[in-house]
C-alpha positions in Angstrom: 0.1 0.3 -0.1 1.6 3.5 -1.0 1.2 6.4 1.3 1.6 9.8 -0.1 2.6 12.3 2.5 1.0 15.3 0.7 -2.5 13.6 1.1 -2.6 13.4 4.8 -4.8 16.4 6.5 -6.2 17.1 9.4 -9.4 18.3 10.3 -9.6 22.2 10.3 -12.2 21.9 13.2 -10.2 19.9 15.0 -6.9 22.0 14.6 -8.8 25.0 16.2 -9.7 22.7 19.4 -5.9 21.0 20.0 -3.4 22.7 21.9 0.0 21.7 23.0 0.1 19.5 25.9 2.7 21.3 27.4 2.1 24.9 27.4 -1.5 24.5 26.1 -0.6 27.3 23.1 -1.7 27.3 19.9 -0.6 24.8 17.3 0.4 25.4 13.7 -0.5 22.5 11.0 2.9 21.9 9.2 1.6 20.1 6.0 4.9 19.5 4.3 6.3 17.6 6.9 2.5 16.1 8.4 3.4 17.5 11.8 1.7 20.3 14.5 4.4 22.4 15.4 4.2 24.4 18.8 6.9 26.8 18.7 6.0 27.9 22.5 7.2 23.9 23.2 10.1 24.1 20.3 8.2 20.7 19.5 7.0 19.0 16.2 3.9 16.7 16.9 3.8 13.8 14.2 0.3 13.2 12.3 0.1 9.9 11.4 -2.9 8.8 9.2 -4.5 11.7 9.8 -4.6 11.3 13.6 -2.4 13.8 15.6 0.1 12.0 18.0 0.1 14.5 20.8 2.6 12.6 23.1 5.6 14.9 24.0 7.7 11.5 23.9 6.7 11.4 20.1 7.4 14.6 18.8 10.6 16.0 17.8 12.5 19.2 19.1 12.9 22.1 16.5 16.1 23.7 15.6 16.9 27.4 16.1 16.4 27.2 12.1 13.4 26.0 12.2 12.0 28.1 14.2 13.1 31.1 12.3 10.9 30.3 9.5 8.3 32.6 9.1 4.9 31.3 9.7 2.1 31.5 6.7 
């Protein structure tokens, strides 16, 4: 079974409700990497098969360069 990364989406209504579990701050959808970005926590939470994995232990740390990129 082939999985196309660009085909994964997250329901916009779900994005309005989700917050970072550590900071309770807003999240930004990064469609290119299928991740939800928490700038305050400096973490990127993965989205697998359209389901956000909101566990800090599953998130990856964001570099200074990634944080410096402008948000869309």
